[in-house]
C-alpha positions as CSV (number, residue, x, y, z in Angstrom):
1,X,83.9,7.3,-81.5
2,X,87.6,7.7,-81.4
3,X,89.9,8.9,-78.7
4,X,89.7,12.1,-76.7
5,X,92.9,13.4,-75.0
6,X,92.0,15.8,-72.2
7,X,95.1,17.7,-71.1
8,X,96.1,20.5,-68.7
9,X,99.4,22.1,-69.5
10,X,100.8,25.4,-68.0
11,X,104.3,25.3,-69.6
12,X,103.9,22.6,-72.2
13,X,105.1,19.2,-70.9
14,X,101.6,17.7,-70.8
15,X,100.7,19.2,-74.1
16,X,103.9,17.8,-75.6
17,X,102.9,14.3,-74.5
18,X,99.3,14.9,-75.8
19,X,100.6,15.9,-79.2
20,X,102.9,12.9,-79.4
21,X,99.9,10.6,-78.7
22,X,97.9,12.4,-81.4
23,X,100.6,11.7,-83.9
24,X,100.4,7.9,-83.3
25,X,96.7,7.3,-82.5
26,X,94.1,7.4,-85.2
27,X,90.9,9.4,-84.9
28,X,92.2,11.4,-82.0
29,X,91.2,14.8,-80.7
30,X,92.9,17.1,-78.2
31,X,90.7,18.8,-75.6
32,X,92.1,21.5,-73.3
33,X,90.7,21.0,-69.8
34,X,90.7,24.7,-68.8
35,X,88.9,25.6,-72.1
36,X,86.4,22.8,-71.8
37,X,85.7,23.6,-68.2
38,X,85.2,27.3,-68.8
39,X,82.9,26.6,-71.7
40,X,80.9,24.0,-69.7
41,X,81.8,21.2,-72.2
42,X,81.6,17.9,-70.2
43,X,79.8,15.4,-72.3
44,X,82.0,13.2,-74.5
45,X,81.2,10.0,-76.5
46,X,84.5,8.2,-77.1
47,X,86.1,4.8,-77.1
48,X,89.2,6.0,-75.2
49,X,89.6,8.9,-72.8
50,X,93.2,9.9,-72.0
51,X,93.7,12.4,-69.1
52,X,97.1,14.1,-69.1
53,X,98.1,16.4,-66.2
54,X,101.0,17.6,-64.0
55,X,101.3,16.5,-60.5
56,X,100.4,19.3,-58.0
57,X,101.5,18.8,-54.4
58,X,101.2,15.0,-54.6
59,X,97.7,15.2,-56.2
60,X,95.6,16.4,-59.0
61,X,95.6,20.0,-60.2
62,X,92.5,21.7,-58.8
63,X,91.0,22.5,-62.2
64,X,91.6,18.9,-63.4
65,X,89.8,17.5,-60.3
66,X,86.9,20.0,-60.9
67,X,86.7,19.0,-64.6
68,X,86.7,15.3,-64.0
69,X,84.0,15.6,-61.4
70,X,81.7,17.0,-64.1
71,X,82.9,14.8,-66.9
72,X,80.4,12.5,-68.6
73,X,81.8,9.5,-70.6
74,X,80.0,6.5,-72.1
75,X,80.2,3.7,-69.6
76,X,82.4,1.4,-71.7
77,X,85.1,3.9,-72.4
78,X,88.7,3.0,-71.8
79,X,90.2,5.6,-69.4
80,X,93.9,6.1,-69.1
81,X,95.7,8.7,-66.9
82,X,99.2,10.2,-67.7
83,X,100.8,12.0,-64.8
84,X,103.7,14.4,-65.6
85,X,106.0,15.2,-62.7
86,X,109.1,17.2,-62.1
87,X,110.8,14.4,-60.1
88,X,108.2,13.7,-57.4
89,X,105.9,10.8,-57.4
90,X,102.5,9.9,-56.0
91,X,99.8,7.4,-56.6
92,X,97.2,9.5,-54.9
93,X,96.2,11.4,-58.0
94,X,95.1,8.2,-59.8
95,X,92.9,7.4,-56.9
96,X,91.5,10.9,-56.9
97,X,90.6,10.5,-60.6
98,X,88.6,7.4,-59.8
99,X,86.8,9.3,-57.0
100,X,86.1,12.3,-59.2
101,X,84.7,10.0,-62.0
102,X,82.1,8.8,-59.6
103,X,79.6,6.0,-60.1
104,X,78.2,7.1,-63.4
105,X,81.5,6.9,-65.4
106,X,83.9,4.1,-66.2
107,X,86.7,3.7,-63.7
108,X,90.4,4.3,-64.5
109,X,91.7,1.4,-66.6
110,X,95.5,2.1,-66.5
111,X,98.0,4.8,-65.7
112,X,101.6,5.9,-66.2
113,X,103.9,8.5,-64.7
114,X,106.5,10.4,-66.7
115,X,109.2,12.3,-64.9
116,X,110.5,15.4,-66.7
117,X,111.5,18.5,-64.8
118,X,109.7,20.9,-62.4
119,X,108.4,24.3,-63.4
120,X,107.5,25.2,-59.8
121,X,109.7,28.2,-59.6
122,X,108.1,29.2,-56.3
123,X,109.9,26.4,-54.4
124,X,113.1,25.9,-56.3
125,X,115.1,26.7,-59.4
126,X,113.9,25.9,-62.9
127,X,116.3,23.8,-65.0
128,X,118.5,25.1,-67.7
129,X,117.4,24.6,-71.3
130,X,120.1,21.9,-71.7
131,X,118.9,19.9,-68.6
132,X,115.3,20.2,-69.7
133,X,116.1,18.8,-73.1
134,X,118.0,15.9,-71.6
135,X,114.9,15.1,-69.4
136,X,112.7,15.1,-72.5
137,X,115.1,12.9,-74.5
138,X,115.6,10.4,-71.7
139,X,111.8,9.8,-71.4
140,X,111.0,9.2,-75.1
141,X,111.0,5.4,-74.4
142,X,108.2,6.0,-71.8
143,X,106.1,8.0,-74.3
144,X,106.5,5.1,-76.7
145,X,105.5,2.6,-74.0
146,X,102.5,4.8,-73.3
147,X,101.4,4.8,-76.9
148,X,101.6,1.0,-77.0
149,X,99.6,0.6,-73.8
150,X,96.8,2.8,-75.1
151,X,96.7,1.2,-78.5
152,X,96.4,-2.3,-76.9
153,X,93.9,-1.0,-74.3
154,X,96.0,-2.7,-71.6
155,X,94.5,-2.7,-68.1
156,X,96.4,-2.5,-64.8
157,X,95.1,-2.5,-61.2
158,X,94.7,1.0,-59.6
159,X,95.6,1.2,-56.0
160,X,92.8,2.0,-53.6
161,X,95.1,3.2,-50.7
162,X,96.3,6.8,-50.7
163,X,99.5,7.8,-49.0
164,X,98.2,9.5,-45.9
165,X,101.1,12.0,-45.6
166,X,100.7,13.1,-49.2
167,X,97.0,13.4,-48.7
168,X,97.5,15.7,-45.7
169,X,99.9,17.9,-47.7
170,X,97.5,18.0,-50.6
171,X,94.5,18.9,-48.5
172,X,96.3,21.8,-46.8
173,X,97.6,23.1,-50.2
174,X,94.2,22.8,-51.9
175,X,91.8,23.9,-49.1
176,X,93.8,25.9,-46.5
177,X,96.4,27.6,-48.6
178,X,93.9,29.9,-50.3
179,X,96.1,33.0,-51.2
180,X,98.5,31.1,-53.5
181,X,99.1,34.3,-55.5
182,X,99.6,36.6,-52.5
183,X,103.2,37.5,-53.4
184,X,102.9,37.7,-57.1
185,X,104.0,41.1,-58.5
186,X,105.0,42.7,-61.8
187,X,107.9,45.1,-62.5
188,X,108.4,47.9,-65.0
189,X,109.4,45.5,-67.7
190,X,105.7,44.6,-68.2
191,X,104.4,45.7,-71.6
192,X,100.7,44.9,-70.9
193,X,100.7,42.1,-73.5
194,X,97.9,40.2,-71.7
195,X,99.7,36.8,-72.0
196,X,99.3,36.2,-68.3
197,X,95.6,37.1,-68.4
198,X,95.0,34.8,-71.3
199,X,97.1,31.8,-70.1
200,X,95.6,31.6,-66.6
201,X,93.4,28.5,-66.5
202,X,91.0,29.9,-63.9
203,X,90.7,33.5,-65.1
204,X,92.5,34.7,-62.0
205,X,94.4,37.6,-63.7
206,X,93.0,40.8,-65.2
207,X,94.8,43.9,-66.4
208,X,94.2,47.1,-64.6
209,X,95.9,50.2,-65.9
210,X,97.7,47.9,-68.3
211,X,99.3,45.8,-65.5
212,X,98.2,42.4,-64.2
213,X,96.3,42.0,-61.0
214,X,95.9,38.6,-59.2
215,X,92.4,38.1,-57.8
216,X,93.1,35.4,-55.1
217,X,91.8,32.3,-56.9
218,X,95.2,31.0,-58.1
219,X,95.6,27.3,-58.9
220,X,99.4,27.5,-58.3
221,X,100.3,26.3,-61.8
222,X,103.1,28.8,-62.5
223,X,101.8,29.5,-66.1
224,X,101.9,33.3,-65.8
225,X,105.4,33.6,-64.3
226,X,107.0,31.1,-66.7
227,X,105.4,32.3,-69.9
228,X,105.7,36.1,-69.4
229,X,107.7,37.2,-72.5
230,X,109.5,39.9,-70.6
231,X,110.1,37.9,-67.3
232,X,108.3,40.8,-65.6
233,X,106.4,38.6,-63.2
234,X,107.9,37.6,-59.9
235,X,106.9,36.0,-56.6
236,X,108.2,38.3,-53.9
237,X,111.9,38.8,-54.7
238,X,112.9,35.1,-54.6
239,X,112.3,34.5,-58.3
240,X,114.1,37.6,-59.8
241,X,117.2,35.7,-60.8
242,X,115.6,32.3,-61.5
243,X,115.2,30.7,-64.9
244,X,111.8,30.5,-66.5
245,X,110.7,27.2,-68.1
246,X,108.6,26.3,-71.2
247,X,108.8,23.0,-73.1
248,X,111.0,23.7,-76.1
249,X,108.7,21.9,-78.5
250,X,105.6,23.9,-77.6
251,X,104.8,27.4,-78.9
252,X,103.4,30.0,-76.5
253,X,100.4,30.3,-78.8
254,X,99.5,26.7,-78.2
255,X,99.1,27.3,-74.5
256,X,96.9,30.3,-74.7
């Protein structure tokens, strides 16, 4: 049956960890969550199911929650969650995975959190390439620990109590803050390459007159702005002078 690694990665950190796992775990397959979701692929027969995702506003990315709620695994599967953060921390997302798995799937067996750097250019500055590299190097020990936990199918108790403050922030962000792409815009450096259209996990971008248009269903992942090859996308005027970020070990083509 092997291992399935389900990942969501907008700028490469989650995919980087997924690829590191695949190198060390036999009979392993990578599954892009957005691709599987958009193609209605939810049934998987596997011994181990690894879910890798970035932390979004103290909880699960919207598309990850939607995917897991439709996921169908064999009841004896070992389920492991890997949360990638930019410095923040929250146990709520692990509880949300258990809730989304429901009663017909196995529950989460174990979890780990790996802190790299944030790509959330909307709220702060992205790191320099040097700082990003240091963050990756400093966490290699944790990736090695993760590999060992999965190989040994170690189990750890999952908390049942969410942080109520984080839950409130998350609910407002997910349900009330609907126009997450309201201030997105593109300048004259745009060449109409369609990278933004292709990389959006929820098909929220389409090109009109060779320029991207955001349709109001943004998942707030920052994939389009960080991966634009010409840095032509901005959020209002606040991001014009900010660095963009992509994991240095991941090629753009791997994210499309």
